[in-house]
ZADO-1210 file (C-alpha; in nm, 4 decimals, padded with zeros to 6 digits):
<atoms>
<atom x="-01.7743" y="02.1123" z="-00.2760" code="UNK" pos="1"/>
<atom x="-02.0108" y="01.8501" z="-00.4160" code="UNK" pos="2"/>
<atom x="-02.1805" y="02.0956" z="-00.6510" code="UNK" pos="3"/>
<atom x="-01.8506" y="02.2253" z="-00.7886" code="UNK" pos="4"/>
<atom x="-01.6883" y="01.9055" z="-00.9099" code="UNK" pos="5"/>
<atom x="-01.7842" y="01.7083" z="-01.2176" code="UNK" pos="6"/>
<atom x="-01.4632" y="01.5474" z="-01.3463" code="UNK" pos="7"/>
<atom x="-01.2401" y="01.3761" z="-01.0948" code="UNK" pos="8"/>
<atom x="-00.9220" y="01.1710" z="-01.1197" code="UNK" pos="9"/>
<atom x="-00.8327" y="00.8919" z="-00.8761" code="UNK" pos="10"/>
<atom x="-00.4744" y="00.7632" z="-00.8643" code="UNK" pos="11"/>
<atom x="-00.4319" y="00.4409" z="-00.6683" code="UNK" pos="12"/>
<atom x="-00.2352" y="00.1148" z="-00.6689" code="UNK" pos="13"/>
<atom x="-00.3296" y="-00.1062" z="-00.9649" code="UNK" pos="14"/>
<atom x="-00.4516" y="-00.3797" z="-00.7308" code="UNK" pos="15"/>
<atom x="-00.7391" y="-00.1684" z="-00.5936" code="UNK" pos="16"/>
<atom x="-00.8731" y="00.0030" z="-00.9068" code="UNK" pos="17"/>
<atom x="-01.1534" y="-00.2488" z="-00.9423" code="UNK" pos="18"/>
<atom x="-01.2320" y="-00.2174" z="-00.5724" code="UNK" pos="19"/>
<atom x="-01.2636" y="00.1595" z="-00.6087" code="UNK" pos="20"/>
<atom x="-01.5060" y="00.1141" z="-00.8977" code="UNK" pos="21"/>
<atom x="-01.7072" y="-00.1416" z="-00.7008" code="UNK" pos="22"/>
<atom x="-01.7404" y="00.0920" z="-00.4014" code="UNK" pos="23"/>
<atom x="-01.8361" y="00.3889" z="-00.6207" code="UNK" pos="24"/>
<atom x="-02.1132" y="00.1917" z="-00.7882" code="UNK" pos="25"/>
<atom x="-02.2246" y="00.0603" z="-00.4510" code="UNK" pos="26"/>
<atom x="-02.2627" y="00.3978" z="-00.2812" code="UNK" pos="27"/>
<atom x="-02.3429" y="00.6332" z="-00.5701" code="UNK" pos="28"/>
<atom x="-02.4859" y="00.6510" z="-00.9190" code="UNK" pos="29"/>
<atom x="-02.1808" y="00.8258" z="-01.0627" code="UNK" pos="30"/>
<atom x="-02.0182" y="00.6882" z="-01.3763" code="UNK" pos="31"/>
<atom x="-01.6567" y="00.5803" z="-01.3568" code="UNK" pos="32"/>
<atom x="-01.3835" y="00.4873" z="-01.6032" code="UNK" pos="33"/>
<atom x="-01.0921" y="00.2552" z="-01.5288" code="UNK" pos="34"/>
<atom x="-00.7995" y="00.3497" z="-01.7527" code="UNK" pos="35"/>
<atom x="-00.6814" y="00.0441" z="-01.9474" code="UNK" pos="36"/>
<atom x="-00.5153" y="-00.0503" z="-02.2757" code="UNK" pos="37"/>
<atom x="-00.2335" y="00.0911" z="-02.4849" code="UNK" pos="38"/>
<atom x="-00.0986" y="00.4469" z="-02.4779" code="UNK" pos="39"/>
<atom x="-00.3372" y="00.5816" z="-02.7439" code="UNK" pos="40"/>
<atom x="-00.6390" y="00.4184" z="-02.5803" code="UNK" pos="41"/>
<atom x="-00.5443" y="00.5500" z="-02.2371" code="UNK" pos="42"/>
<atom x="-00.4983" y="00.9047" z="-02.3661" code="UNK" pos="43"/>
<atom x="-00.8571" y="00.9095" z="-02.4948" code="UNK" pos="44"/>
<atom x="-00.9958" y="00.7658" z="-02.1732" code="UNK" pos="45"/>
<atom x="-00.8687" y="01.0570" z="-01.9626" code="UNK" pos="46"/>
<atom x="-01.0990" y="01.2912" z="-02.1554" code="UNK" pos="47"/>
<atom x="-01.4070" y="01.0693" z="-02.1610" code="UNK" pos="48"/>
<atom x="-01.6112" y="01.3023" z="-01.9375" code="UNK" pos="49"/>
<atom x="-01.6810" y="01.0402" z="-01.6680" code="UNK" pos="50"/>
<atom x="-01.7367" y="01.1684" z="-01.3161" code="UNK" pos="51"/>
<atom x="-01.4541" y="00.9429" z="-01.1885" code="UNK" pos="52"/>
<atom x="-01.1499" y="00.8327" z="-01.3887" code="UNK" pos="53"/>
<atom x="-00.9216" y="00.5796" z="-01.2187" code="UNK" pos="54"/>
<atom x="-00.5586" y="00.5119" z="-01.3035" code="UNK" pos="55"/>
<atom x="-00.2684" y="00.3596" z="-01.1140" code="UNK" pos="56"/>
<atom x="00.0509" y="00.5400" z="-01.0152" code="UNK" pos="57"/>
<atom x="00.2590" y="00.3794" z="-01.2892" code="UNK" pos="58"/>
<atom x="00.0137" y="00.5149" z="-01.5471" code="UNK" pos="59"/>
<atom x="00.0460" y="00.8639" z="-01.3986" code="UNK" pos="60"/>
<atom x="00.4172" y="00.8495" z="-01.4748" code="UNK" pos="61"/>
<atom x="00.3637" y="00.7247" z="-01.8318" code="UNK" pos="62"/>
<atom x="00.0553" y="00.9314" z="-01.9181" code="UNK" pos="63"/>
<atom x="00.1339" y="01.2591" z="-01.7427" code="UNK" pos="64"/>
<atom x="00.0839" y="01.4807" z="-02.0490" code="UNK" pos="65"/>
<atom x="-00.2485" y="01.3160" z="-02.1352" code="UNK" pos="66"/>
<atom x="-00.3688" y="01.3516" z="-01.7762" code="UNK" pos="67"/>
<atom x="-00.2646" y="01.7179" z="-01.7649" code="UNK" pos="68"/>
<atom x="-00.4656" y="01.7947" z="-02.0809" code="UNK" pos="69"/>
<atom x="-00.7853" y="01.6970" z="-01.9035" code="UNK" pos="70"/>
<atom x="-00.9528" y="01.9523" z="-01.6760" code="UNK" pos="71"/>
<atom x="-00.9839" y="01.7960" z="-01.3307" code="UNK" pos="72"/>
<atom x="-01.1957" y="01.9434" z="-01.0540" code="UNK" pos="73"/>
<atom x="-01.0658" y="01.7021" z="-00.7898" code="UNK" pos="74"/>
<atom x="-00.7623" y="01.4730" z="-00.7745" code="UNK" pos="75"/>
<atom x="-00.7723" y="01.1863" z="-00.5245" code="UNK" pos="76"/>
<atom x="-00.4562" y="01.0007" z="-00.4275" code="UNK" pos="77"/>
<atom x="-00.5142" y="00.6692" z="-00.2556" code="UNK" pos="78"/>
<atom x="-00.2395" y="00.5082" z="-00.0458" code="UNK" pos="79"/>
<atom x="-00.0536" y="00.8326" z="00.0208" code="UNK" pos="80"/>
<atom x="00.2555" y="00.6348" z="00.1210" code="UNK" pos="81"/>
<atom x="00.3223" y="00.5960" z="-00.2513" code="UNK" pos="82"/>
<atom x="00.4193" y="00.9645" z="-00.2681" code="UNK" pos="83"/>
<atom x="00.5942" y="00.9886" z="00.0693" code="UNK" pos="84"/>
<atom x="00.9411" y="00.9938" z="-00.0903" code="UNK" pos="85"/>
<atom x="00.9381" y="01.3574" z="-00.2013" code="UNK" pos="86"/>
<atom x="01.2511" y="01.3173" z="-00.4164" code="UNK" pos="87"/>
<atom x="01.1303" y="01.0156" z="-00.6179" code="UNK" pos="88"/>
<atom x="01.0309" y="01.0723" z="-00.9810" code="UNK" pos="89"/>
<atom x="00.6897" y="00.9071" z="-00.9419" code="UNK" pos="90"/>
<atom x="00.6156" y="01.1207" z="-00.6362" code="UNK" pos="91"/>
<atom x="00.7225" y="01.4461" z="-00.8041" code="UNK" pos="92"/>
<atom x="00.5186" y="01.3695" z="-01.1144" code="UNK" pos="93"/>
<atom x="00.2036" y="01.2791" z="-00.9225" code="UNK" pos="94"/>
<atom x="00.2195" y="01.5905" z="-00.7055" code="UNK" pos="95"/>
<atom x="00.2627" y="01.8172" z="-01.0087" code="UNK" pos="96"/>
<atom x="-00.0905" y="01.7356" z="-01.1305" code="UNK" pos="97"/>
<atom x="-00.3189" y="02.0383" z="-01.1015" code="UNK" pos="98"/>
<atom x="-00.6779" y="02.0698" z="-00.9791" code="UNK" pos="99"/>
<atom x="-00.8751" y="02.3141" z="-00.7589" code="UNK" pos="100"/>
<atom x="-00.9281" y="02.0417" z="-00.4967" code="UNK" pos="101"/>
<atom x="-00.7133" y="01.7510" z="-00.3785" code="UNK" pos="102"/>
<atom x="-00.7677" y="01.4632" z="-00.1380" code="UNK" pos="103"/>
<atom x="-00.5047" y="01.2167" z="-00.0164" code="UNK" pos="104"/>
<atom x="-00.5760" y="00.8945" z="00.1766" code="UNK" pos="105"/>
<atom x="-00.3123" y="00.7261" z="00.3898" code="UNK" pos="106"/>
<atom x="-00.3314" y="00.4478" z="00.6457" code="UNK" pos="107"/>
<atom x="00.0275" y="00.5104" z="00.7603" code="UNK" pos="108"/>
<atom x="00.0896" y="00.7161" z="01.0770" code="UNK" pos="109"/>
<atom x="00.2268" y="01.0382" z="00.9302" code="UNK" pos="110"/>
<atom x="00.4185" y="01.1627" z="01.2317" code="UNK" pos="111"/>
<atom x="00.6639" y="00.8732" z="01.2267" code="UNK" pos="112"/>
<atom x="00.8841" y="01.0593" z="00.9738" code="UNK" pos="113"/>
<atom x="00.8712" y="01.4300" z="00.8998" code="UNK" pos="114"/>
<atom x="00.9930" y="01.3633" z="00.5447" code="UNK" pos="115"/>
<atom x="00.6870" y="01.1479" z="00.4736" code="UNK" pos="116"/>
<atom x="00.4535" y="01.4010" z="00.6311" code="UNK" pos="117"/>
<atom x="00.6009" y="01.6877" z="00.4316" code="UNK" pos="118"/>
<atom x="00.5678" y="01.5017" z="00.1017" code="UNK" pos="119"/>
<atom x="00.2043" y="01.4036" z="00.1572" code="UNK" pos="120"/>
<atom x="00.0961" y="01.7482" z="00.2787" code="UNK" pos="121"/>
<atom x="00.2800" y="01.9139" z="-00.0110" code="UNK" pos="122"/>
<atom x="00.0449" y="01.7373" z="-00.2543" code="UNK" pos="123"/>
<atom x="-00.2507" y="01.9151" z="-00.0888" code="UNK" pos="124"/>
<atom x="-00.1044" y="02.2520" z="00.0103" code="UNK" pos="125"/>
<atom x="00.2573" y="02.3186" z="-00.0830" code="UNK" pos="126"/>
<atom x="00.2715" y="02.6256" z="00.1446" code="UNK" pos="127"/>
<atom x="00.1196" y="02.4694" z="00.4551" code="UNK" pos="128"/>
<atom x="00.4447" y="02.3518" z="00.6170" code="UNK" pos="129"/>
<atom x="00.6822" y="02.5983" z="00.4572" code="UNK" pos="130"/>
<atom x="01.0246" y="02.4932" z="00.3247" code="UNK" pos="131"/>
<atom x="01.1466" y="02.1540" z="00.4487" code="UNK" pos="132"/>
<atom x="01.4625" y="02.2881" z="00.6170" code="UNK" pos="133"/>
<atom x="01.2479" y="02.5103" z="00.8420" code="UNK" pos="134"/>
<atom x="01.0111" y="02.2234" z="00.9230" code="UNK" pos="135"/>
<atom x="01.2997" y="01.9971" z="01.0208" code="UNK" pos="136"/>
<atom x="01.4644" y="02.2678" z="01.2310" code="UNK" pos="137"/>
<atom x="01.1435" y="02.3267" z="01.4262" code="UNK" pos="138"/>
<atom x="01.0405" y="01.9679" z="01.4838" code="UNK" pos="139"/>
<atom x="01.3406" y="01.7344" z="01.4569" code="UNK" pos="140"/>
<atom x="01.5482" y="01.6226" z="01.7540" code="UNK" pos="141"/>
<atom x="01.9047" y="01.5359" z="01.6468" code="UNK" pos="142"/>
<atom x="02.2262" y="01.4392" z="01.8211" code="UNK" pos="143"/>
<atom x="02.5661" y="01.5976" z="01.7736" code="UNK" pos="144"/>
<atom x="02.6398" y="01.3627" z="01.4814" code="UNK" pos="145"/>
<atom x="02.3282" y="01.4672" z="01.2915" code="UNK" pos="146"/>
<atom x="02.1306" y="01.1502" z="01.3551" code="UNK" pos="147"/>
<atom x="01.7548" y="01.1895" z="01.3989" code="UNK" pos="148"/>
<atom x="01.6464" y="01.0881" z="01.7499" code="UNK" pos="149"/>
<atom x="01.2810" y="01.1905" z="01.7387" code="UNK" pos="150"/>
<atom x="01.0385" y="01.4791" z="01.6975" code="UNK" pos="151"/>
<atom x="00.9428" y="01.7794" z="01.9107" code="UNK" pos="152"/>
<atom x="00.6691" y="02.0436" z="01.9245" code="UNK" pos="153"/>
<atom x="00.4155" y="01.8048" z="01.7738" code="UNK" pos="154"/>
<atom x="00.1244" y="01.9996" z="01.9213" code="UNK" pos="155"/>
<atom x="00.2289" y="02.2983" z="01.7104" code="UNK" pos="156"/>
<atom x="00.2567" y="02.0753" z="01.4062" code="UNK" pos="157"/>
<atom x="-00.0883" y="01.9253" z="01.4619" code="UNK" pos="158"/>
<atom x="-00.2394" y="02.2714" z="01.4940" code="UNK" pos="159"/>
<atom x="-00.0868" y="02.3814" z="01.1645" code="UNK" pos="160"/>
<atom x="-00.2376" y="02.0741" z="00.9961" code="UNK" pos="161"/>
<atom x="-00.5781" y="02.0996" z="01.1613" code="UNK" pos="162"/>
<atom x="-00.7502" y="02.2564" z="00.8603" code="UNK" pos="163"/>
<atom x="-00.6163" y="02.0080" z="00.6046" code="UNK" pos="164"/>
<atom x="-00.5883" y="01.6823" z="00.7993" code="UNK" pos="165"/>
<atom x="-00.8756" y="01.4582" z="00.9035" code="UNK" pos="166"/>
<atom x="-00.7368" y="01.1921" z="01.1339" code="UNK" pos="167"/>
<atom x="-00.9271" y="00.8820" z="01.2360" code="UNK" pos="168"/>
<atom x="-00.7945" y="00.7059" z="01.5424" code="UNK" pos="169"/>
<atom x="-00.7782" y="00.3288" z="01.5673" code="UNK" pos="170"/>
<atom x="-01.0461" y="00.3255" z="01.8373" code="UNK" pos="171"/>
<atom x="-01.2923" y="00.5027" z="01.6051" code="UNK" pos="172"/>
<atom x="-01.2145" y="00.2799" z="01.3080" code="UNK" pos="173"/>
<atom x="-01.2552" y="-00.0392" z="01.5098" code="UNK" pos="174"/>
<atom x="-01.6156" y="00.0544" z="01.5952" code="UNK" pos="175"/>
<atom x="-01.7026" y="00.0547" z="01.2244" code="UNK" pos="176"/>
<atom x="-01.5483" y="-00.2834" z="01.1468" code="UNK" pos="177"/>
<atom x="-01.7232" y="-00.6186" z="01.1861" code="UNK" pos="178"/>
<atom x="-01.5813" y="-00.8597" z="01.4441" code="UNK" pos="179"/>
<atom x="-01.2735" y="-01.0454" z="01.3256" code="UNK" pos="180"/>
<atom x="-01.3298" y="-01.4098" z="01.2395" code="UNK" pos="181"/>
<atom x="-01.0441" y="-01.6574" z="01.2443" code="UNK" pos="182"/>
<atom x="-01.0347" y="-02.0052" z="01.1008" code="UNK" pos="183"/>
<atom x="-00.7293" y="-02.2317" z="01.1086" code="UNK" pos="184"/>
<atom x="-00.7110" y="-02.4559" z="00.8026" code="UNK" pos="185"/>
<atom x="-00.4549" y="-02.7347" z="00.8243" code="UNK" pos="186"/>
<atom x="-00.3303" y="-02.8537" z="00.4854" code="UNK" pos="187"/>
<atom x="-00.1146" y="-03.1687" z="00.4687" code="UNK" pos="188"/>
<atom x="00.2098" y="-03.1143" z="00.2724" code="UNK" pos="189"/>
<atom x="00.3066" y="-03.3115" z="-00.0340" code="UNK" pos="190"/>
<atom x="00.5821" y="-03.5720" z="00.0036" code="UNK" pos="191"/>
<atom x="00.8315" y="-03.3307" z="-00.1533" code="UNK" pos="192"/>
<atom x="00.7419" y="-03.0533" z="00.0902" code="UNK" pos="193"/>
<atom x="00.7546" y="-03.2917" z="00.3850" code="UNK" pos="194"/>
<atom x="01.1037" y="-03.4168" z="00.2956" code="UNK" pos="195"/>
<atom x="01.2425" y="-03.0632" z="00.2788" code="UNK" pos="196"/>
<atom x="01.0746" y="-02.9650" z="00.6050" code="UNK" pos="197"/>
<atom x="01.1983" y="-03.2767" z="00.7869" code="UNK" pos="198"/>
<atom x="01.5569" y="-03.2137" z="00.6749" code="UNK" pos="199"/>
<atom x="01.5503" y="-02.8539" z="00.7954" code="UNK" pos="200"/>
<atom x="01.3823" y="-02.9391" z="01.1254" code="UNK" pos="201"/>
<atom x="01.6608" y="-03.1890" z="01.1929" code="UNK" pos="202"/>
<atom x="01.9079" y="-02.9028" z="01.1551" code="UNK" pos="203"/>
<atom x="01.6999" y="-02.6884" z="01.3929" code="UNK" pos="204"/>
<atom x="01.6740" y="-02.9688" z="01.6472" code="UNK" pos="205"/>
<atom x="02.0492" y="-03.0297" z="01.6433" code="UNK" pos="206"/>
<atom x="02.1292" y="-02.6632" z="01.6991" code="UNK" pos="207"/>
<atom x="01.8803" y="-02.5928" z="01.9794" code="UNK" pos="208"/>
<atom x="02.0034" y="-02.8952" z="02.1781" code="UNK" pos="209"/>
<atom x="02.3547" y="-02.7513" z="02.1946" code="UNK" pos="210"/>
<atom x="02.4660" y="-02.5965" z="02.5246" code="UNK" pos="211"/>
<atom x="02.6514" y="-02.3150" z="02.3504" code="UNK" pos="212"/>
<atom x="02.5186" y="-02.1662" z="02.0265" code="UNK" pos="213"/>
<atom x="02.7647" y="-01.9678" z="01.8180" code="UNK" pos="214"/>
<atom x="02.6880" y="-01.6867" z="01.5753" code="UNK" pos="215"/>
<atom x="02.7350" y="-01.9306" z="01.2869" code="UNK" pos="216"/>
<atom x="02.4814" y="-02.1629" z="01.4483" code="UNK" pos="217"/>
<atom x="02.2301" y="-01.8794" z="01.4695" code="UNK" pos="218"/>
<atom x="02.2736" y="-01.8079" z="01.1000" code="UNK" pos="219"/>
<atom x="02.2254" y="-02.1778" z="01.0204" code="UNK" pos="220"/>
<atom x="01.9145" y="-02.1790" z="01.2396" code="UNK" pos="221"/>
<atom x="01.7654" y="-01.8789" z="01.0609" code="UNK" pos="222"/>
<atom x="01.8415" y="-02.0294" z="00.7205" code="UNK" pos="223"/>
<atom x="01.6821" y="-02.3628" z="00.8133" code="UNK" pos="224"/>
<atom x="01.3653" y="-02.1903" z="00.9335" code="UNK" pos="225"/>
<atom x="01.3523" y="-01.9780" z="00.6191" code="UNK" pos="226"/>
<atom x="01.3834" y="-02.2825" z="00.3923" code="UNK" pos="227"/>
<atom x="01.1105" y="-02.4617" z="00.5893" code="UNK" pos="228"/>
<atom x="00.8743" y="-02.1652" z="00.5471" code="UNK" pos="229"/>
<atom x="00.9486" y="-02.1485" z="00.1745" code="UNK" pos="230"/>
<atom x="00.8831" y="-02.5188" z="00.1351" code="UNK" pos="231"/>
<atom x="00.5520" y="-02.4796" z="00.3174" code="UNK" pos="232"/>
<atom x="00.4377" y="-02.2621" z="00.0274" code="UNK" pos="233"/>
<atom x="00.5914" y="-02.4515" z="-00.2607" code="UNK" pos="234"/>
<atom x="00.8841" y="-02.6905" z="-00.2966" code="UNK" pos="235"/>
<atom x="00.9965" y="-02.5044" z="-00.6097" code="UNK" pos="236"/>
<atom x="01.0990" y="-02.2049" z="-00.3975" code="UNK" pos="237"/>
<atom x="01.3702" y="-02.4245" z="-00.2459" code="UNK" pos="238"/>
<atom x="01.4883" y="-02.6690" z="-00.5131" code="UNK" pos="239"/>
<atom x="01.3820" y="-02.4715" z="-00.8277" code="UNK" pos="240"/>
<atom x="01.2630" y="-02.7922" z="-00.9890" code="UNK" pos="241"/>
<atom x="00.9274" y="-02.7911" z="-01.1694" code="UNK" pos="242"/>
<atom x="00.6434" y="-02.8576" z="-01.1269" code="UNK" pos="243"/>
<atom x="00.7003" y="-02.7105" z="-00.7801" code="UNK" pos="244"/>
<atom x="00.4852" y="-02.9339" z="-00.5638" code="UNK" pos="245"/>
<atom x="00.2415" y="-02.7670" z="-00.3245" code="UNK" pos="246"/>
<atom x="-00.0806" y="-02.8738" z="-00.1568" code="UNK" pos="247"/>
<atom x="-00.2078" y="-02.5181" z="-00.0987" code="UNK" pos="248"/>
<atom x="-00.3350" y="-02.3806" z="-00.4344" code="UNK" pos="249"/>
<atom x="-00.6273" y="-02.6215" z="-00.4741" code="UNK" pos="250"/>
<atom x="-00.7386" y="-02.5715" z="-00.1158" code="UNK" pos="251"/>
<atom x="-00.7055" y="-02.1939" z="-00.1478" code="UNK" pos="252"/>
<atom x="-00.9237" y="-02.2011" z="-00.4574" code="UNK" pos="253"/>
<atom x="-01.1900" y="-02.3889" z="-00.2614" code="UNK" pos="254"/>
<atom x="-01.1738" y="-02.1282" z="00.0169" code="UNK" pos="255"/>
<atom x="-01.1764" y="-01.8242" z="-00.2128" code="UNK" pos="256"/>
<atom x="-01.4587" y="-01.9346" z="-00.4418" code="UNK" pos="257"/>
<atom x="-01.7452" y="-01.8742" z="-00.1949" code="UNK" pos="258"/>
<atom x="-01.5881" y="-01.5416" z="-00.0880" code="UNK" pos="259"/>
<atom x="-01.5691" y="-01.4263" z="-00.4513" code="UNK" pos="260"/>
<atom x="-01.9330" y="-01.5283" z="-00.5024" code="UNK" pos="261"/>
<atom x="-02.0398" y="-01.3186" z="-00.2024" code="UNK" pos="262"/>
<atom x="-01.8394" y="-01.0200" z="-00.3258" code="UNK" pos="263"/>
<atom x="-01.9895" y="-01.0355" z="-00.6752" code="UNK" pos="264"/>
<atom x="-02.3420" y="-01.0635" z="-00.5380" code="UNK" pos="265"/>
<atom x="-02.2898" y="-00.7479" z="-00.3263" code="UNK" pos="266"/>
<atom x="-02.1497" y="-00.5483" z="-00.6167" code="UNK" pos="267"/>
</atoms>
């Protein structure tokens, strides 16, 4: 397939477009275009002739006609969960893009819901699984009230997907990843954060010391813990009063700066 593709479109979440470009430049010498700017600028960028053209899913919805005018050899959809809802407008629009070849990436286990599986596979081969009602009849387990209890005949389903699905198990992926490193960084709260936390922890302490805890007490306990977690990020999340005291941003900046330097040096 490598010799038969020369103009390829990648649709992905906006947050990873730059990462896609970085990885392409790292592992190949292919040129790539990230679609940016206003509507007129974006329309021209889809026909720039670059080997890779990257846009996010929201742009696919807005720029569908401009994308369709370009002649794509391969369409890549990253984060396939974004098209798992087959009845959503964004999903329908994305899957209506045409190209001789298509590739969809997903880190979500596809067999958890047949609806999700059907929608993702449909973007690659709309005839592979047949009509959805037949798929559900063959592989869904339902009770007398029509509630889905599980799936059946999964071996048959896997066999039908064998030619279009490349599945990497967790055990195989873990061998390719570096060892996980963990570092606990303790950041003292501001006075404002501490006051909120102390008040909520007093509520928690009072409730847990009770011999009998009612349903109302459980709700109060959950609320107190939620407020304490919010205050741990920023006092503004609780009291809505600027400037929203927090001791984390400056420390996070100190932690991220060397990581960003390493990333830029590698790219």
